[in-house]
C-alpha positions in Angstrom: -0.2 -163.6 102.5 3.6 -162.5 103.1 5.0 -162.6 107.0 6.9 -159.5 107.8 9.9 -161.7 108.4 9.7 -162.9 104.3 9.5 -159.5 103.5 12.9 -158.9 101.0 12.7 -156.6 98.2 12.5 -158.5 94.6 14.4 -157.8 91.4 17.5 -155.5 93.0 14.7 -153.2 94.3 14.9 -151.3 98.1 12.6 -151.9 100.7 11.0 -148.3 100.7 9.8 -148.8 97.0 6.2 -148.6 96.1 5.2 -149.1 92.5 1.9 -148.8 90.5 0.4 -149.4 87.0 -1.7 -147.6 84.5 -4.9 -149.2 86.1 -4.1 -147.9 89.4 -2.5 -151.5 91.5 -0.1 -150.2 94.0 2.5 -153.0 95.1 5.7 -152.7 97.3 9.1 -154.0 96.2 8.5 -157.1 97.9 5.1 -158.3 97.0 3.4 -159.1 93.8 5.5 -156.6 91.6 6.1 -158.1 88.2 9.5 -158.8 86.7 11.4 -155.6 85.0 11.3 -155.6 81.2 8.5 -158.2 81.4 5.4 -158.3 79.0 3.3 -157.8 82.2 5.7 -154.7 83.3 5.3 -153.0 79.7 2.0 -154.1 79.1 0.2 -152.5 82.5 2.6 -149.7 82.2 4.2 -150.4 85.7 6.4 -147.4 87.5 8.1 -146.2 90.7 5.8 -143.8 92.8 8.5 -141.5 93.7 8.6 -140.1 96.9 7.8 -136.5 95.6 4.6 -138.1 94.0 3.8 -139.8 97.5 4.4 -136.5 99.6 1.8 -134.7 97.0 -0.7 -138.0 97.8 -0.3 -137.3 101.5 -0.7 -133.6 101.0 -4.1 -134.1 99.5 -4.7 -136.4 102.3 -4.4 -139.7 100.8 -2.3 -142.1 101.6 0.0 -145.1 99.6 0.1 -148.9 100.6 1.0 -152.2 99.2 -2.1 -154.3 97.9 -0.3 -157.1 98.5 0.9 -157.0 102.3 -0.9 -153.6 103.5 3.0 -152.2 103.8 2.8 -148.1 104.0 6.4 -146.9 102.4 8.4 -145.5 105.7 10.3 -143.2 103.6 8.3 -140.4 102.4 9.6 -136.9 101.7 7.1 -134.6 103.7 6.6 -130.9 102.4 
């Protein structure tokens, strides 16, 4: 489990970025994200959950959080 002090985004991503794959797994840029362009990244079809999609999920009563560390993204567009 990652300590909050150890949270550093990987692969040049930003801390607020969150990603999901076609199986529905959700990870932040700091935890368990596969290397972009790797076989795992491509085969599992990882992509960023955009702030607009996060806002849509929130409007429907859902939430997005990292399965690796439990972090909820800080930057969400409300609307």
